[in-house]
N, C-alpha and C positions, 0 to 999 in steps of 0.2 A: 759308606758305613754298612749298607745292606750287604754288599759283596763281601766285606770283611767278616760280618757275622756268618754269612753263608759258608765261607772258607773254614771258619772255626767249627761250625756244625759238621761240615764234611770231614774234617780231621778227627773230631770226636767219634763220629760214626765209624770211621775207618779203624780207630783204636779199639772200639768195642767189638768190631767184627773179628779182630785178631784174637780176642780172648777165647772165642769158641772154635778157632781153627787150630789144627795141629801145626807143629813147626814145619815150615816149608822146606822141601828138599833142596831147593835152589838157594835158600837163605835170604831171599830178598823179595819184598812185595812193594810195589810203587803205584802211584796214581797222580792225576792232575786235578786241579780245581775246576778246570774247563778244558775241553778239547776243540772248541770252535770259537774263534775270535772274529767278529764281524766289524768291518771298517765302514763307517758312515761319515756324513759331513761333520758330525760333532765329535769324531774320534780324536782323542788326545793321548792315546796310549792305553796300555792295559797291564795288569799284574797277574801273573800265573803262579799259583802255588803248586810246587812239586813236593810231594811228601811220600813217606814210605816207612817200612819197618825192616829191621835186620833180624833174621833168625839164626839158628845155630848151623855152622858148617862142619860136617863130619869129614875132616881131612886130617889124617894122622901126621902128615908132613908139617902141619902148622902148629906152632907152639900155642898152648892155651893162654899164654900171657901176652901174646901179640894183639894189639888193638885193631879194630876195624877202622877203615877210612872210607868215605863216600865221595865220589865225584859225579857231578851232574852236568851234562852238556846239552844245550839247545842249539840245534843247527837248522838254519833256514834253507830255502831253495837255492841251488847253485846255478851259476851262470858264468859265461866267459866275460872277462874284464880286461881291457887294455890300459896299461899304466905308462904314461909318457914322462920322460925326463926333459925339463926345459933347460935351455942354454941361451947364452947371449951371442948374437951374431950382429956385428956392426951396431952394437948398443941396443938391439931389440931382442926381447925375450921371445923365443920360438920353441916349438916342440922339436926335439932332436931324436933321441933314441927311445924305444918303447919295448915293452914286453907284454904279451897277451897270455893271461892265465886262464885255464879252462874250467877249473872247479872252485869257484869263489862263492862261498855261502853268503847270501844276502844278509843274514843275521847269524851271529855266533856268540854264545854266552857259556861260560864255564864257572862252576863254583865247587869248592872242596871243603872238607873238614880240616885239612892241614895244608901247609905249603906243598905244592905239586912235587917239588924235587925231594921232599921227605917221604912222599907216598910211594914213588916208583922211580925206576931208572929211566934214563933218556930214551932208551930203545923202546920201552913199553909206551911211554908218553907219545913218542913219534908214531908208533904203529897205530895207535887209536886217536891221534891228533888231539890230545888232552892238553889244552893250554895254547895261548896265542903264539908262544915261541915254537910250538911243535906243529903248527899248521903247514900243510903242503898243498898248494893250489894247483900244481901240475901245469906246466907251460903247454899251451895249445900248439899242435902242429900247424903248418902253413895253411892246410885246407880247411881248418876250423876257425881261423881268425876272423873276427868280426869286421875288421877293416882291411881285408885282403885286397888292397889296391896296389898298383905299381909303386906309387909314392910311399905307401906304408911298408911294402916289402923292401924297398930300398933303405928305409930308415931303421927297420927292425933287424938288428944283427942277431946272429946265432949266439946266444949267451949260455954259458954253462951255469950250473946251479949256484955256484959261488957268486958269479956276476949278477945273477937275477935276484939274489937275496935282498939287496937294497930296494928294488922295486916292490917286492912283496912286503917288506917292512913299511914302506911309505903307504901302501894300500891299507895295511892294518891300522896305521896311525890315523889315517883319514876316517876309517870306519869307527874307530874309537871316539874321535871327536864328534861323530854323528850319533853316538850312543847305540850303534849297531853292533859293535863288538865289545864284550865285557869279560873281564876276568876277576873273580872275587874269591880269592884264596882264604881259607879258614872262615868262610861265611855261612856254611851249613850248620844249622843249630840242631843238636840232639836234645830230644825231650825224654829224659831218662836214659836208659841204656839201649833201647831198641828203636825208638821212633826218631825220625829226623824230618826236617822241612827246610825249604828254601823258596824264596819268592823272586822270580825273574821279571824284570820290567821291560815291556815292549814299548819302544818310543812311537810317537805319532807317525814317523816315517817308515815304520816296519814294512818290508815288502810282503805282498800277498803270495800265497803258495802253500805247499806242504812242508811242514816242519817235523823234525824228529827229536824227541826228548830221550836222552840216553842217561841211565843211572848205573854207575859202576860201583861195586863193592870190592874194596881192596884189603888185603891182609898180607903182611910180610913182603910187601913190594910186588904182589901178584894180584891179578883180578880173579876173584873167586866166584863172583856172580854178577850178572848184568840183566837189566830189563830195559826195553825200548817201548815208548808210547808215541802215538801220532798226535800232532797238533796242526790244525788247519786255520790259516788266516785268509779271509776272503772279503771282498767288497760286497756291500749290501745296498739295496735301494737304488736311487738314481745314480750313485757313484758306480755301482756294478754295471748298469746299462751303458754309461759313458765309457767306462774302462773296456767293456766288451766291444763296443763300437770302434774305439780307437785301436784295439788289438786286431779285430777282424777286418776293418776297412781303414787302414792307416792313411791312404791317400785322401779319401773322402773326409776323414776326420781333420786332416791338415787343411784342406780347402775350407771346411766349415769354420775352423778356428780363425783362419785369415779373414773370412767374410764377417764373422762376429766382431773381430777386432776393428776392421774397417768401419763397420756400422756403428760401433761404440764411439770411435773417433769422430765420425761424421756427426753423430747426435750431440756429442760434447761440444764440437765446434759450433753447431747451430744454436745451442743453448747460450753459449758465451757471446755469440754474435748478436743475439736478441737483447742480451743484457747491456 
């Protein structure tokens, strides 16, 4: 409740500040309710309010009767991801073919004021990767594959874009089920004629790293203004120290985890034996 009131006060202050400002040349002013998200042991997710205002665009090529549309994209840190296709061999399900994608965002959310295909053509949507159907993860070359082993090389065939499309679609579906990929068309609310807002939900499993919040202003099927804002998701407290230890010393972390598991098993066995 306190955070909700804080977001409302922030939006009111933002609105009042626009009254004393001249019309922006770029026609778009945006901000976030917070730029830092800390993950602790009690973290269950977070909501980030993205808000802004639309000014006047001095473009004689645009009809004054054409309405504005807004698209907001939140992109998380990218990483390579291998997607495997399972098949049955002698009645057993095993991994067969795979594709390794190079630029897979750990989190992706897009929201708009109108359906995407009514806002712009497919070329523009693909160029800026606006919408789940227009994402391009880019397949990794052989020297960048995470599982570049002889077995993996033998199983991963050279796929063209058409053949790799089902692998990307499966990856997107999995991320959607985990609430890591979102698409909310016609979800951005306008407050009056100029102000807009949208709340993006970050799940408890949101990856740490640097995020980018992109806000696009469209009119007549073209992007007429854009603004980008940083968002940082990081681990805090004990979780941060454990995460840093696991990242910097993976072998020692693995040994420690095994020793802790063995100790816990021995202790549980001793307790039950006494009972």
